[in-house]
Residue frames as a rotation matrix with the C-alpha (Angstrom) as fourth column:
MET 1
-0.960 -0.048 -0.275 23.19
-0.260 -0.209 0.943 -7.05
-0.103 0.977 0.188 3.75
LEU 2
-0.624 0.776 -0.088 19.94
0.689 0.600 0.406 -8.96
0.368 0.193 -0.909 4.21
VAL 3
-0.138 0.562 -0.816 18.55
0.752 -0.476 -0.455 -6.21
-0.644 -0.676 -0.357 6.45
ILE 4
-0.606 -0.140 -0.783 19.26
-0.275 -0.886 0.372 -3.60
-0.746 0.441 0.499 3.78
PHE 5
-0.958 0.271 -0.094 17.57
0.016 0.377 0.926 -5.77
0.286 0.886 -0.366 1.15
ILE 6
-0.336 0.876 -0.347 14.46
0.934 0.358 -0.001 -6.24
0.124 -0.324 -0.938 3.29
SER 7
-0.249 0.194 -0.949 14.40
0.392 -0.876 -0.282 -2.53
-0.886 -0.442 0.142 4.10
GLY 8
-0.878 -0.135 -0.460 14.48
-0.339 -0.503 0.795 -1.76
-0.339 0.854 0.396 0.40
LEU 9
-0.779 0.624 -0.060 11.54
0.420 0.591 0.689 -4.08
0.465 0.512 -0.722 -0.22
THR 10
-0.137 0.765 -0.629 9.47
0.977 -0.002 -0.215 -2.33
-0.166 -0.644 -0.747 2.43
ILE 11
-0.778 -0.219 -0.590 10.06
0.228 -0.972 0.060 1.25
-0.586 -0.088 0.805 1.30
SER 12
-0.895 0.446 0.006 7.62
-0.140 -0.294 0.946 1.26
0.423 0.845 0.325 -1.63
PRO 13
-0.154 0.901 -0.405 4.69
0.683 0.393 0.616 -0.23
0.714 -0.182 -0.676 0.30
THR 14
-0.258 0.008 -0.966 5.38
0.875 -0.423 -0.237 2.23
-0.410 -0.906 0.102 3.11
PHE 15
-0.933 -0.095 -0.348 5.27
-0.045 -0.927 0.373 5.18
-0.358 0.363 0.860 0.72
ILE 16
-0.670 0.741 -0.039 2.13
0.107 0.149 0.983 3.83
0.734 0.655 -0.179 -0.93
ALA 17
-0.047 0.658 -0.752 0.43
0.943 0.278 0.184 3.49
0.330 -0.700 -0.633 2.44
GLY 18
-0.503 -0.223 -0.835 1.51
0.615 -0.771 -0.165 6.98
-0.607 -0.597 0.525 3.49
TYR 19
-0.975 0.133 -0.175 0.31
-0.217 -0.713 0.667 8.65
-0.036 0.689 0.724 0.33
SER 20
-0.451 0.861 -0.236 -2.95
0.371 0.421 0.828 6.67
0.812 0.285 -0.509 0.45
LEU 21
-0.164 0.339 -0.926 -3.47
0.982 -0.034 -0.187 7.80
-0.095 -0.940 -0.327 4.02
VAL 22
-0.756 -0.145 -0.638 -2.94
0.157 -0.987 0.039 11.44
-0.636 -0.071 0.769 3.08
GLU 23
-0.897 0.441 -0.042 -5.24
-0.127 -0.166 0.978 11.04
0.424 0.882 0.205 0.09
GLY 24
-0.227 0.859 -0.458 -7.99
0.641 0.486 0.594 9.64
0.733 -0.159 -0.661 2.29
GLN 25
-0.073 0.147 -0.987 -7.57
0.968 -0.228 -0.105 12.09
-0.240 -0.963 -0.125 5.16
ALA 26
-0.827 -0.312 -0.467 -6.94
0.233 -0.947 0.221 15.40
-0.511 0.074 0.856 3.42
PRO 27
0.293 0.923 -0.250 -9.91
0.102 -0.290 -0.952 17.36
-0.951 0.253 -0.179 2.11
VAL 28
0.480 -0.056 0.876 -10.05
0.840 0.319 -0.440 17.35
-0.255 0.946 0.200 -1.68
HIS 29
0.899 -0.069 0.433 -9.16
0.150 -0.880 -0.451 21.03
0.412 0.470 -0.780 -1.95
ARG 30
0.569 -0.740 0.358 -6.03
-0.811 -0.433 0.393 20.52
-0.135 -0.514 -0.847 0.22
ARG 31
0.925 -0.154 0.348 -4.87
0.148 0.988 0.044 17.15
-0.350 0.011 0.937 -1.07
THR 32
0.613 -0.739 0.280 -1.97
0.343 -0.070 -0.937 18.55
0.712 0.670 0.210 -3.10
GLU 33
0.271 -0.487 0.830 -0.74
-0.740 -0.657 -0.144 20.45
0.615 -0.575 -0.539 -0.06
GLY 34
0.721 0.055 0.691 -0.92
-0.572 0.610 0.549 17.26
-0.391 -0.791 0.471 2.01
MET 35
0.881 -0.418 0.221 1.12
0.472 0.759 -0.447 15.35
0.019 0.499 0.867 -0.56
ALA 36
0.415 -0.749 0.517 3.67
-0.033 -0.580 -0.814 18.18
0.909 0.321 -0.266 -0.66
TRP 37
0.401 -0.238 0.885 4.00
-0.901 -0.274 0.335 18.14
0.163 -0.932 -0.325 3.13
LEU 38
0.872 -0.053 0.487 4.49
-0.107 0.949 0.295 14.38
-0.478 -0.309 0.822 3.07
SER 39
0.741 -0.619 0.260 7.12
0.512 0.270 -0.815 14.56
0.435 0.737 0.517 0.33
SER 40
0.322 -0.618 0.717 8.95
-0.410 -0.774 -0.482 17.37
0.853 -0.139 -0.503 2.08
SER 41
0.550 -0.091 0.830 8.93
-0.824 0.100 0.557 15.65
-0.133 -0.991 -0.020 5.45
ILE 42
0.928 -0.249 0.278 10.24
0.272 0.961 -0.048 12.41
-0.256 0.120 0.959 3.96
SER 43
0.544 -0.750 0.376 13.08
0.363 -0.193 -0.911 14.28
0.756 0.633 0.167 2.25
VAL 44
0.293 -0.416 0.861 14.02
-0.708 -0.700 -0.097 16.24
0.643 -0.581 -0.499 5.37
GLU 45
0.702 0.030 0.711 13.94
-0.621 0.514 0.592 13.17
-0.348 -0.857 0.379 7.61
VAL 46
0.884 -0.431 0.181 15.99
0.467 0.798 -0.381 11.02
0.020 0.421 0.907 5.24
ALA 47
0.360 -0.780 0.512 18.60
0.123 -0.505 -0.855 13.76
0.925 0.370 -0.085 4.87
SER 48
0.258 -0.266 0.929 18.80
-0.865 -0.491 0.100 14.54
0.429 -0.830 -0.357 8.59
GLY 49
0.882 0.086 0.463 18.80
-0.318 0.834 0.451 10.84
-0.348 -0.545 0.763 9.54
SER 50
0.760 -0.642 0.102 21.66
0.508 0.487 -0.710 10.18
0.407 0.591 0.696 7.13
ALA 51
0.188 -0.703 0.686 23.68
-0.276 -0.709 -0.650 13.06
0.943 -0.067 -0.327 8.53
ILE 52
0.434 0.032 0.900 23.09
-0.898 -0.064 0.435 12.03
0.072 -0.997 0.001 12.13
VAL 53
0.937 -0.052 0.345 23.81
-0.027 0.975 0.221 8.34
-0.348 -0.217 0.912 11.59
GLY 54
0.621 -0.773 0.132 26.96
0.259 0.043 -0.965 9.23
0.740 0.634 0.226 9.65
HIS 55
0.040 -0.582 0.812 28.32
-0.724 -0.577 -0.379 11.02
0.689 -0.572 -0.444 12.71
ILE 56
0.615 0.243 0.751 27.25
-0.737 0.516 0.437 8.15
-0.281 -0.822 0.496 14.96
ILE 57
0.963 -0.267 0.050 29.00
0.265 0.883 -0.387 5.58
0.059 0.386 0.921 12.76
ASP 58
0.330 -0.888 0.321 32.17
-0.010 -0.344 -0.939 7.69
0.944 0.307 -0.122 12.57
ALA 59
-0.010 -0.321 0.947 32.24
-0.883 -0.442 -0.159 8.11
0.470 -0.838 -0.279 16.34
SER 60
-0.038 0.129 0.991 31.05
-0.867 0.489 -0.097 4.71
-0.497 -0.863 0.093 17.55
GLY 61
-0.913 -0.347 0.216 30.88
-0.197 0.837 0.511 2.20
-0.358 0.424 -0.832 14.71
ALA 62
-0.708 0.616 -0.347 28.24
-0.367 0.099 0.925 0.61
0.604 0.782 0.155 12.54
ARG 63
-0.599 0.498 -0.627 26.55
0.707 0.696 -0.122 -1.27
0.376 -0.516 -0.770 15.40
TRP 64
-0.533 0.384 -0.753 25.41
0.462 -0.614 -0.640 2.03
-0.709 -0.689 0.150 16.92
GLY 65
-0.840 0.260 -0.476 24.26
-0.529 -0.585 0.615 3.20
-0.118 0.769 0.629 13.50
TYR 66
-0.594 0.642 -0.485 21.91
0.145 0.679 0.720 0.22
0.791 0.357 -0.496 13.34
ALA 67
-0.512 0.397 -0.762 20.79
0.851 0.113 -0.513 0.95
-0.118 -0.911 -0.396 16.90
PHE 68
-0.761 0.218 -0.611 19.96
-0.141 -0.975 -0.172 4.51
-0.633 -0.044 0.773 15.86
ALA 69
-0.758 0.489 -0.431 17.95
-0.482 0.024 0.876 3.22
0.439 0.872 0.218 12.88
ALA 70
-0.503 0.575 -0.646 16.05
0.614 0.763 0.201 0.82
0.608 -0.296 -0.737 15.15
ALA 71
-0.579 0.260 -0.773 15.34
0.627 -0.463 -0.626 3.61
-0.521 -0.847 0.105 17.62
ALA 72
-0.820 0.286 -0.495 14.11
-0.481 -0.815 0.324 5.86
-0.311 0.504 0.806 14.81
GLY 73
-0.650 0.597 -0.471 11.82
-0.099 0.548 0.831 3.05
0.754 0.586 -0.297 13.61
LEU 74
-0.465 0.458 -0.758 10.47
0.868 0.405 -0.288 2.57
0.175 -0.792 -0.586 17.12
ALA 75
-0.722 0.180 -0.668 9.85
0.146 -0.904 -0.402 6.31
-0.676 -0.388 0.626 17.41
ALA 76
-0.813 0.436 -0.386 7.93
-0.536 -0.300 0.789 6.19
0.229 0.848 0.477 14.12
VAL 77
-0.510 0.636 -0.579 5.76
0.433 0.771 0.466 3.33
0.743 -0.013 -0.669 15.39
VAL 78
-0.501 0.291 -0.815 5.03
0.806 -0.188 -0.562 5.17
-0.316 -0.938 -0.140 18.64
SER 79
-0.836 0.162 -0.525 4.20
-0.251 -0.963 0.102 8.33
-0.489 0.217 0.845 16.70
CYS 80
-0.719 0.586 -0.374 1.81
-0.303 0.220 0.927 6.43
0.625 0.780 0.019 14.43
LEU 81
-0.410 0.569 -0.713 0.09
0.756 0.649 0.083 4.75
0.510 -0.505 -0.697 17.36
ALA 82
-0.643 0.126 -0.756 -0.24
0.526 -0.644 -0.555 8.06
-0.557 -0.754 0.348 19.18
GLY 83
-0.754 0.307 -0.581 -1.86
-0.513 -0.828 0.228 9.70
-0.411 0.470 0.781 16.17
ALA 84
-0.926 0.376 -0.037 -4.09
0.268 0.721 0.639 6.80
0.267 0.582 -0.768 15.12
SER 85
-0.337 0.851 -0.402 -7.01
0.822 0.059 -0.566 8.06
-0.458 -0.522 -0.720 17.19
ARG 86
-0.289 0.183 -0.940 -7.05
-0.155 -0.978 -0.142 11.30
-0.945 0.104 0.311 15.18
LEU 87
-0.999 -0.054 0.002 -7.73
-0.009 0.214 0.977 9.55
-0.054 0.975 -0.214 11.87
ARG 88
-0.214 0.973 -0.087 -11.20
-0.604 -0.201 -0.771 9.91
-0.768 -0.112 0.631 10.44
VAL 89
-0.100 0.289 0.952 -13.18
0.597 0.783 -0.175 7.72
-0.796 0.550 -0.251 8.13
PRO 90
-0.904 -0.252 -0.345 -12.74
-0.094 -0.671 0.735 9.20
-0.417 0.697 0.583 4.66
ARG 91
0.173 0.985 0.008 -15.91
-0.059 0.018 -0.998 10.12
-0.983 0.172 0.061 2.89
PRO 92
0.193 -0.072 0.979 -16.38
0.892 0.428 -0.144 9.44
-0.408 0.901 0.146 -0.80
ALA 93
-0.770 -0.623 -0.136 -14.86
0.500 -0.722 0.477 12.04
-0.395 0.300 0.868 -3.09
ASP 94
-0.710 0.528 0.466 -18.20
0.278 -0.397 0.874 12.81
0.647 0.751 0.136 -4.73
ALA 95
0.048 0.747 -0.663 -20.08
0.986 0.070 0.151 13.37
0.159 -0.661 -0.733 -1.46
PRO 96
0.494 0.165 0.854 -21.11
0.191 -0.978 0.079 16.95
0.848 0.125 -0.515 -0.67
ALA 97
-0.532 -0.847 -0.013 -18.86
0.262 -0.150 -0.953 18.72
0.805 -0.510 0.302 1.81
């Protein structure tokens, strides 16, 4: 129960950081598209993760469901670290393109 509570507390800051990252990285004329891609990917991943972990829990129990969630979190960290070198310093919004 405590893990679920802590996870809930971390969701909003994670979304804020993600949307801020997209806002800073996407060109002004494509910012809405970037936000839409982020929203869509979050929705697809939450839905597919729920479906997959539901089958895992039914087949093997809750312990393996938590293991799947931990593995998904680790994959997210690795993905972020792998892509960190591609980030650019955002320029001010009023600077000429």
